[in-house]
DRENNUFI-188631 format. One record per residue: x, y, z of N, C-alpha, C in turn; residue in one letter. Coordinates in Angstrom, 1 decimal, padded with zeros to 4 digits. Each point is the difference from the previous one (the first is absolute). Example, Ala and Ser with C-alpha at 12.3 -4.5 7.8 and 13.67 -1.06 7.14 Angstrom:
BEGIN
+--------+--------+--------+--------+--------+--------+--------+--------+--------+------+
:   n.px :   n.py :   n.pz :  ca.px :  ca.py :  ca.pz :   c.px :   c.py :   c.pz : type :
+--------+--------+--------+--------+--------+--------+--------+--------+--------+------+
:  013.2 : -005.7 :  007.8 : -000.9 :  001.2 :  000.0 :  000.9 :  001.2 :  000.0 :    a :
: -000.4 :  001.1 : -000.7 :  000.9 :  001.1 :  000.0 : -000.8 :  001.1 :  000.8 :    s :
+--------+--------+--------+--------+--------+--------+--------+--------+--------+------+
END
This chain:
BEGIN
+--------+--------+--------+--------+--------+--------+--------+--------+--------+------+
:   n.px :   n.py :   n.pz :  ca.px :  ca.py :  ca.pz :   c.px :   c.py :   c.pz : type :
+--------+--------+--------+--------+--------+--------+--------+--------+--------+------+
:  107.5 :  104.5 :  110.3 : -000.1 :  000.5 : -001.3 :  000.2 : -001.2 : -001.0 :    x :
:  000.8 : -001.0 :  000.4 :  000.3 : -001.1 : -000.9 : -001.3 : -000.8 : -000.4 :    x :
: -000.9 : -000.2 :  000.9 : -001.3 : -000.7 : -000.4 : -000.7 :  000.8 : -001.1 :    x :
:  000.0 :  001.3 :  000.1 : -000.7 :  000.8 : -000.9 :  000.6 : -000.2 : -001.4 :    x :
:  001.3 :  000.1 : -000.1 :  000.7 : -000.2 : -001.3 : -000.2 : -001.4 : -000.5 :    x :
:  000.0 : -001.0 :  000.8 : -000.2 : -001.3 : -000.4 : -001.4 : -000.2 : -000.6 :    x :
: -001.0 :  000.6 :  000.7 : -001.4 :  000.0 : -000.5 : -000.1 :  000.7 : -001.4 :    x :
:  000.7 :  001.1 : -000.2 :  000.0 :  000.7 : -001.2 :  000.6 : -000.8 : -001.2 :    x :
:  001.1 : -000.7 :  000.4 :  000.6 : -000.9 : -001.0 : -000.9 : -001.1 : -000.4 :    x :
: -000.7 : -000.6 :  000.9 : -000.9 : -001.1 : -000.2 : -001.2 :  000.5 : -000.9 :    x :
: -000.6 :  001.1 :  000.4 : -001.1 :  000.6 : -000.8 :  000.4 :  000.4 : -001.4 :    x :
:  001.2 :  000.4 : -000.2 :  000.4 :  000.4 : -001.4 : -000.2 : -001.1 : -001.0 :    x :
:  000.1 : -001.2 :  000.5 : -000.2 : -001.2 : -000.9 : -001.4 : -000.2 : -000.5 :    x :
: -001.0 :  000.7 :  000.7 : -001.4 : -000.2 : -000.3 : -000.6 :  001.2 : -000.7 :    x :
:  000.8 :  001.1 : -000.1 : -000.6 :  001.2 : -000.5 :  000.3 :  000.2 : -001.5 :    x :
: -000.8 :  000.9 : -000.6 :  000.2 :  000.4 : -001.4 :  000.7 :  001.3 : -000.1 :    x :
:  001.0 :  000.1 : -000.9 :  000.8 :  001.3 : -000.1 : -001.0 :  001.1 : -000.3 :    x :
:  000.4 :  001.2 :  000.4 : -000.9 :  001.2 : -000.4 :  000.0 :  000.1 : -001.5 :    x :
: -001.1 :  000.4 : -000.5 :  000.0 :  000.3 : -001.5 :  000.8 :  001.2 : -000.3 :    x :
:  000.5 :  000.1 : -001.2 :  000.9 :  001.2 : -000.3 : -000.7 :  001.3 :  000.3 :    x :
: -001.3 :  000.1 : -000.3 : -000.7 :  001.3 :  000.2 : -000.3 :  000.3 :  001.5 :    x :
:  000.3 : -000.9 :  000.9 : -000.2 :  000.1 :  001.4 :  001.3 :  000.0 :  000.8 :    x :
:  001.1 :  000.1 : -000.6 :  001.3 : -000.1 :  000.7 :  000.2 :  001.2 :  000.9 :    x :
: -000.7 :  001.1 : -000.2 :  000.1 :  001.2 :  000.9 : -000.6 : -000.3 :  001.4 :    x :
: -000.7 : -001.1 :  000.1 : -000.6 : -000.4 :  001.3 :  001.1 : -000.6 :  000.9 :    x :
:  001.1 : -000.5 : -000.6 :  001.1 : -000.7 :  000.8 :  000.7 :  001.0 :  000.9 :    x :
:  000.2 : -000.5 :  001.2 :  000.8 :  000.9 :  000.9 : -000.5 : -000.2 :  001.4 :    x :
:  000.6 :  000.7 :  000.9 : -000.4 :  000.0 :  001.4 : -000.8 :  001.3 :  000.3 :    x :
: -001.3 : -000.1 :  000.3 : -000.9 :  001.1 :  000.1 : -000.4 :  000.1 :  001.5 :    x :
: -000.1 :  001.2 :  000.6 : -000.4 :  000.1 :  001.3 : -000.6 :  001.3 :  000.4 :    x :
: -000.7 :  000.0 :  001.1 : -000.6 :  001.2 :  000.7 :  000.2 : -000.3 :  001.5 :    x :
: -000.6 :  000.8 :  000.8 :  000.1 : -000.3 :  001.5 : -000.8 : -001.2 :  000.4 :    x :
: -001.0 : -000.3 : -000.8 : -000.9 : -001.2 :  000.4 :  000.1 : -001.2 : -000.9 :    x :
:  000.7 :  000.2 : -001.1 :  000.0 : -001.1 : -001.0 :  001.4 : -000.2 : -000.6 :    x :
:  000.3 : -001.3 : -000.2 :  001.3 : -000.4 : -000.7 : -000.4 : -001.0 : -001.1 :    x :
:  000.5 :  000.2 : -001.2 : -000.3 : -000.8 : -001.1 :  001.3 : -000.2 : -000.8 :    x :
:  000.4 : -001.3 : -000.2 :  001.1 : -000.3 : -000.8 : -000.5 : -000.8 : -001.2 :    x :
:  000.3 :  000.4 : -001.2 : -000.3 : -000.7 : -001.2 :  001.2 : -000.2 : -000.8 :    x :
:  000.4 : -001.3 : -000.2 :  001.2 : -000.3 : -000.7 : -000.3 : -000.2 : -001.5 :    x :
:  000.9 :  000.2 : -000.9 : -000.2 : -000.2 : -001.4 : -000.5 : -001.4 : -000.3 :    x :
:  000.4 : -001.0 :  000.8 : -000.3 : -001.4 : -000.3 : -001.5 : -000.3 :  000.5 :    x :
: -000.7 :  001.0 :  000.5 : -001.4 : -000.2 :  000.5 : -000.2 : -000.3 :  001.4 :    x :
:  001.1 : -000.1 :  000.8 : -000.2 : -000.2 :  001.4 : -000.4 :  001.3 :  000.7 :    x :
: -001.0 : -000.2 :  000.9 : -000.6 :  001.2 :  000.7 :  000.1 : -000.3 :  001.6 :    x :
:  000.4 :  001.0 :  000.7 : -000.1 :  000.0 :  001.5 : -000.7 :  001.3 :  000.4 :    x :
: -001.0 : -000.1 :  000.9 : -000.8 :  001.1 :  000.4 : -000.3 :  000.0 :  001.5 :    x :
:  000.1 :  001.1 :  000.6 : -000.4 :  000.1 :  001.4 : -000.7 :  001.4 :  000.2 :    x :
: -001.1 :  000.0 :  000.8 : -000.7 :  001.2 :  000.2 : -000.4 :  000.1 :  001.5 :    x :
:  000.2 :  001.1 :  000.6 : -000.4 :  000.3 :  001.4 : -001.4 :  000.7 : -000.1 :    x :
: -001.0 : -000.5 :  000.6 : -001.3 :  000.7 :  000.0 : -000.8 : -000.4 :  001.2 :    x :
: -000.6 :  001.0 :  000.6 : -000.9 : -000.3 :  001.2 :  000.7 : -000.8 :  001.0 :    x :
:  001.2 :  000.3 :  000.3 :  000.8 : -000.7 :  001.1 :  000.4 : -001.4 : -000.4 :    x :
: -000.2 : -000.5 : -001.2 :  000.4 : -001.3 : -000.4 :  000.9 :  000.0 : -001.2 :    x :
:  000.5 : -001.1 : -000.4 :  000.9 : -000.1 : -001.2 : -000.6 : -001.1 : -000.9 :    x :
:  000.0 :  000.3 : -001.3 : -000.4 : -000.9 : -001.0 :  001.2 : -000.2 : -000.9 :    x :
:  000.3 : -001.2 : -000.3 :  001.1 : -000.3 : -000.9 : -000.3 : -001.1 : -001.0 :    x :
:  000.6 :  000.2 : -001.2 : -000.2 : -001.0 : -001.1 :  001.4 : -000.2 : -000.7 :    x :
:  000.4 : -001.2 : -000.1 :  001.2 : -000.3 : -000.8 : -000.4 : -001.1 : -001.0 :    x :
:  000.1 :  000.3 : -001.3 : -000.5 : -000.9 : -001.0 :  000.4 :  000.4 : -001.4 :    x :
: -000.3 : -000.8 : -000.9 :  000.3 :  000.3 : -001.4 : -001.1 :  000.9 : -000.6 :    x :
:  000.4 :  000.8 : -000.9 : -000.9 :  000.8 : -000.8 : -000.7 : -000.9 : -001.0 :    x :
: -001.3 :  000.0 :  000.1 : -000.8 : -000.8 : -000.9 : -000.3 :  000.7 : -001.3 :    x :
: -000.5 :  001.2 :  000.1 : -000.4 :  000.7 : -001.3 : -000.2 :  001.5 :  000.3 :    x :
:  000.0 :  000.8 : -001.1 : -000.4 :  001.4 :  000.1 : -001.4 :  000.0 : -000.6 :    x :
: -000.9 :  000.9 :  000.6 : -001.3 :  000.3 : -000.6 :  000.0 :  001.5 : -000.1 :    x :
:  000.3 :  000.5 : -001.2 :  000.2 :  001.4 : -000.2 :  001.3 :  000.4 :  000.8 :    x :
: -000.2 :  001.0 :  000.9 :  001.1 :  000.4 :  000.9 :  000.1 : -000.8 :  001.3 :    x :
: -001.1 : -000.7 :  000.3 : -000.1 : -000.8 :  001.2 :  000.8 : -001.3 : -000.2 :    x :
:  000.4 : -000.6 :  001.1 :  000.7 : -001.3 : -000.1 : -000.5 : -000.9 :  001.1 :    x :
:  000.1 : -001.3 : -000.3 : -000.4 : -001.1 :  000.9 :  001.2 : -000.8 :  000.4 :    x :
:  000.0 : -000.3 :  001.3 :  001.1 : -000.7 :  000.6 : -000.5 : -001.2 :  000.8 :    x :
:  000.6 : -001.1 : -000.1 : -000.4 : -001.2 :  000.8 :  000.0 : -001.3 : -000.7 :    x :
: -000.6 : -001.0 :  000.6 : -000.1 : -001.3 : -000.5 : -001.4 : -000.4 : -000.1 :    x :
: -000.5 : -000.3 : -001.2 : -001.4 : -000.5 : -000.2 : -001.0 :  000.9 :  000.7 :    x :
: -000.9 : -000.6 :  000.8 : -001.0 :  000.8 :  000.6 :  000.5 :  000.9 :  001.2 :    x :
:  001.2 : -000.3 :  000.4 :  000.7 :  000.9 :  001.0 :  000.7 :  001.1 : -000.6 :    x :
: -000.7 :  000.9 : -000.6 :  000.5 :  001.1 : -000.7 : -000.5 :  001.3 :  000.4 :    x :
:  000.7 :  001.1 : -000.2 : -000.4 :  001.3 :  000.4 :  000.2 :  000.9 : -001.3 :    x :
: -001.0 :  000.9 : -000.2 :  000.1 :  001.0 : -001.1 :  000.5 :  001.3 :  000.6 :    x :
:  001.0 :  000.6 : -000.5 :  000.5 :  001.3 :  000.4 : -000.5 :  001.0 : -001.0 :    x :
: -000.8 :  001.0 :  000.5 : -000.6 :  001.0 : -000.8 :  000.9 :  001.2 : -000.1 :    x :
:  000.4 :  000.2 : -001.3 :  000.9 :  001.1 : -000.3 : -000.7 :  001.2 : -000.6 :    x :
: -000.3 :  001.0 :  000.8 : -000.7 :  001.2 : -000.6 :  000.9 :  000.9 : -000.7 :    x :
:  001.3 :  000.0 :  000.3 :  001.0 :  000.8 : -000.7 :  001.2 : -000.9 : -000.3 :    x :
:  000.2 : -000.4 : -001.3 :  001.1 : -000.9 : -000.3 :  001.3 :  000.8 :  000.2 :    x :
:  001.2 : -000.7 :  000.0 :  001.3 :  000.6 :  000.2 :  000.2 :  001.2 : -000.9 :    x :
:  000.4 :  001.1 :  000.6 :  000.3 :  001.3 : -000.7 :  000.9 :  000.8 :  000.8 :    x :
:  000.7 :  000.9 : -000.7 :  001.0 :  000.9 :  000.6 : -000.7 :  001.2 :  000.6 :    x :
:  000.4 :  000.3 :  001.3 : -000.5 :  001.2 :  000.6 :  001.3 :  000.7 :  000.6 :    x :
:  000.3 :  001.1 : -000.5 :  001.2 :  000.7 :  000.5 :  001.2 : -000.9 :  000.1 :    x :
:  000.2 : -000.8 : -001.0 :  001.2 : -000.8 : -000.1 : -000.1 : -001.3 :  000.8 :    x :
: -001.1 : -000.3 :  000.6 : -000.2 : -001.3 :  000.8 : -001.2 : -000.8 : -000.6 :    x :
:  000.2 : -001.3 : -000.1 : -001.0 : -000.8 : -000.5 : -001.1 : -000.2 :  001.1 :    x :
: -001.2 :  000.1 : -000.4 : -001.1 : -000.2 :  000.9 : -001.1 : -000.8 : -000.6 :    x :
: -000.9 : -000.6 :  000.8 : -001.2 : -000.6 : -000.5 : -000.9 : -000.1 :  001.2 :    x :
: -001.3 : -000.2 : -000.3 : -001.0 : -000.1 :  001.1 : -000.6 : -001.4 : -000.1 :    x :
:  000.2 : -000.8 :  001.1 : -000.5 : -001.3 :  000.1 : -001.0 : -000.1 :  001.2 :    x :
: -001.2 : -000.5 : -000.3 : -001.0 : -000.2 :  001.1 : -000.1 :  001.3 :  000.8 :    x :
:  000.0 :  001.1 : -000.7 : -000.2 :  001.3 :  000.6 :  001.2 :  000.6 :  000.7 :    x :
:  001.2 : -000.6 : -000.1 :  001.2 :  000.5 :  000.7 :  001.0 :  000.4 : -001.0 :    x :
:  000.5 :  001.2 :  000.1 :  001.1 :  000.5 : -000.8 :  001.3 : -000.6 :  000.4 :    x :
:  000.6 : -000.7 : -000.9 :  001.3 : -000.6 :  000.2 :  001.1 :  000.7 : -000.8 :    x :
:  001.2 :  000.0 :  000.5 :  001.2 :  000.5 : -000.7 :  001.0 : -001.1 : -000.1 :    x :
:  000.5 : -000.1 : -001.2 :  001.0 : -001.1 : -000.3 :  001.4 :  000.5 :  000.6 :    x :
:  000.6 : -000.9 :  000.7 :  001.4 :  000.2 :  000.5 :  000.9 :  000.1 : -001.2 :    x :
:  001.0 :  000.9 :  000.2 :  001.0 :  000.1 : -001.1 :  000.7 : -001.4 : -000.2 :    x :
:  000.4 : -000.3 : -001.2 :  000.6 : -001.3 : -000.4 :  001.4 : -000.1 :  000.7 :    x :
+--------+--------+--------+--------+--------+--------+--------+--------+--------+------+
END
């Protein structure tokens, strides 16, 4: 676990803080197949299980395009498509990223 935390600390120096109107994106979001951590300083950690494999990205938040957001360095970037931005459902924060409904862990 220590290498993961070290990586997050290093990446936080390269990221842009979340804009005020996007602070609701900050938090630890998850489902059975996806984990997404977005820190207020713009650091992002992502892991997804799909088709028997794992995809992961750890990097700085580059920008928001509407509700979507871009993570990475230069040409090595990924766009996360947000079809439902963060909103409350029965007292729990949810959003849909790349077709997956995520629920934010309690603070």
